[in-house]
C-alpha positions in Angstrom: 86.8 99.8 128.8 87.5 99.4 125.1 89.4 102.9 123.6 91.5 105.2 124.8 92.5 108.7 123.7 96.5 109.0 122.9 97.6 112.2 122.5 101.2 112.9 120.8 103.3 115.5 122.7 106.8 115.2 120.9 107.9 117.3 118.2 107.1 114.5 115.5 104.1 113.0 113.8 103.9 109.2 114.8 103.0 106.4 112.5 102.9 103.0 113.2 100.4 100.1 112.5 99.0 96.9 114.0 98.3 93.8 112.9 98.5 95.4 109.2 96.0 98.2 110.1 98.2 102.1 110.1 97.8 104.1 113.0 99.0 107.9 112.6 99.3 110.3 116.0 99.8 113.8 114.6 101.5 116.6 117.0 99.0 117.4 119.7 95.9 115.7 118.4 94.1 113.5 120.4 93.7 109.8 118.3 91.4 107.4 119.9 92.4 103.8 119.8 91.8 100.4 121.2 92.8 99.1 124.3 94.6 96.5 123.1 96.2 99.0 120.2 97.6 101.0 123.0 98.7 98.5 125.0 100.8 96.4 121.6 102.2 99.9 120.3 102.9 101.9 123.8 103.0 99.5 126.5 99.8 100.8 128.4 99.8 100.1 131.3 102.8 97.9 131.5 105.4 98.1 133.5 108.2 97.1 131.5 108.3 99.4 127.9 112.1 98.3 126.6 109.9 96.1 123.8 108.2 99.1 122.7 111.1 101.6 122.4 113.1 98.9 120.6 110.2 98.3 118.1 110.0 101.8 117.0 114.1 101.6 116.9 114.5 104.5 119.5 117.6 102.7 121.0 120.1 100.7 120.0 121.9 100.2 123.3 121.6 101.4 127.0 123.4 104.5 126.1 119.9 105.5 124.6 117.8 103.6 126.8 116.7 107.2 128.6 116.2 109.0 126.2 114.0 106.6 124.5 111.9 106.4 127.7 111.8 110.3 127.8 110.4 109.8 124.2 107.6 107.0 124.6 106.5 109.1 127.5 105.7 112.3 125.3 102.5 110.2 124.5 99.8 110.8 127.0 97.1 108.2 126.8 93.9 108.8 129.0 90.6 106.6 129.4 88.9 110.0 128.2 88.5 112.7 125.6 91.0 115.2 126.4 88.8 118.0 127.1 90.9 121.0 125.5 94.1 119.5 124.1 94.4 123.0 122.3 94.4 124.7 125.7 98.5 125.2 125.4 100.7 125.4 122.4 103.7 123.1 122.1 106.0 125.1 123.5 105.8 124.1 127.3 104.2 127.0 129.5 103.2 129.4 126.8 100.0 130.0 125.8 98.5 130.8 122.1 98.0 134.6 121.8 93.9 134.9 122.1 94.6 132.7 125.3 97.2 135.5 126.6 95.1 138.4 125.2 92.6 137.5 127.8 94.6 136.7 130.5 96.3 140.0 130.1 92.9 141.8 130.1 91.8 140.1 133.5 88.9 137.5 131.7 90.4 134.6 132.1 92.7 132.3 134.2 95.5 130.4 133.7 94.5 126.7 133.9 96.5 124.2 135.1 98.0 121.9 133.3 
């Protein structure tokens, strides 16, 4: 496996760097990155994510740790490009107007998230 896809499902764009190269993860758009970059930026496939939330500055002490892990979990990493990453709006359980219109007319079904 050489590359993975990262979808930022948080409220904010994330810009970071690894080995001098800048990476930007805009909201709701898949970004293809090398596997080792995902491992070193997000702790992909690693059990202990502590060093990654500290590196981002998302935790200052143990009181912030749970919130920091929740924030990190909003970066979805998959080995295949997401098929339709724009199917739902950023608001959980809500669909954009064209999708709602289609559902209301009975011409479509709601896909499971």
